[in-house]
C-alpha positions, 0 to 999 in steps of 0.5 A: 750062733753067727758063722761067717763063710768067705769064698775066694773066687779064682781069676781063671773064671769069667765074670759070667761064671762067677756071677752064676756060681754066686747066684747059685750059692745064694739060692742054695743058702737062703734057708739060713738067716743072714745076721742070725745064722750065717754071713756069706761073702764072696771075694771077686778078682778086680777084673770081674768086680764091676760086672759081678756087682752089676749082675748078682741077683740078690745082694741081701744074701751075699756081700761082695768083696774085692780081692784087693784095693789101695788107698789113694791113687795106686796104679792097677788097684781100685780105690775104696771109693771106686769099690763103693761106686760099682756096688762092692760091699767090702774090700780085702787087704794084706793077703800073705802073697801080696804082703811077701811077694808084692811088698804091700806093707802094714802101713799100706794095709792100715791106710786102705782099711781106714779109707774103706771104713770111712766110706761105710764099707766093710773091711777084711784085714788078712794077716799071716807069716812065711815059713822062715818067720815060723822057723825063727820063732818070730811069727807071733810077733810079726803077725801081732804087729800086722794086726796092731798096725792094720787096726791102728786107725780104725774109728770106734764107730766102724769097728763092727765092720772089720774082720781079720783073716789068718792064712800063712804064706805056705798055705798058698803052696798047698802045705797044711798048717797044724790046727794046734799051731793055727789056734795059737796064732789065732789067739795071738791075733785076738789079743793083738786086736784087743790091745789095739782097740782096748774098748772092744767088748770082745775081739774082732771076728777072726776067720781061718784060711787054712785047709780044713775039713767040715768036721775041723771047721765045726770043732773050731767054731764050737770051741769058739777059736774062729768065727768063720772060715775063708775058703780058696776057690783053687782048692774047693769048688763052689758046690763043695763050699755050699756043702760045707756050709750045710754040713757045718750048720747042721751041727748047730741046728 
């Protein structure tokens, strides 16, 4: 069973600190077969991305992802072409704080994903609702639309390079989503991806970005509710992240 592990580095760390921690992650997880047991991704702040891509020792063990990017010439954001040129493997778009606080639209995410995939890179489409949408009962409809629009220009030959991460906005405020609610939203996401890409043999991999324990991660993976987890460096150290991987993988040994 292939499990995906994403770690999102804090902008408070220097490029050197991030590089050291990534190299440590790689060394401590090299016993796991990539593409067989685990896939390890690290999301790096734009300011540190080029230095990290240059200094990480073994890029076969880890895939480096930009925390944001944009199609075309958008001031302050790297383009997919720039990400490729500096050696990044992937780009992340649609994170809830950027959607709701910076106004990045579904169409913005769609165009970025299309350009990224056209260059042979990997893409992570992030989706999620805010608390008002949950209270009004519109969360499922809105998240499904984020998925449908975000994937609408994904070419068939590039589908295997896409993943979706679910994390609602209030997770950024330290509030935990109930797992039953999260599971229902993730099912909505899977259905929307199949609706948008009907020729898929199975839904795209979906990762959960909520605050969960290793035991809960194992449960969600065993029930095939999720395909992996997205962990924020503001909540968990890189050392704790590696211990989470070891704990979860032990259940599948």
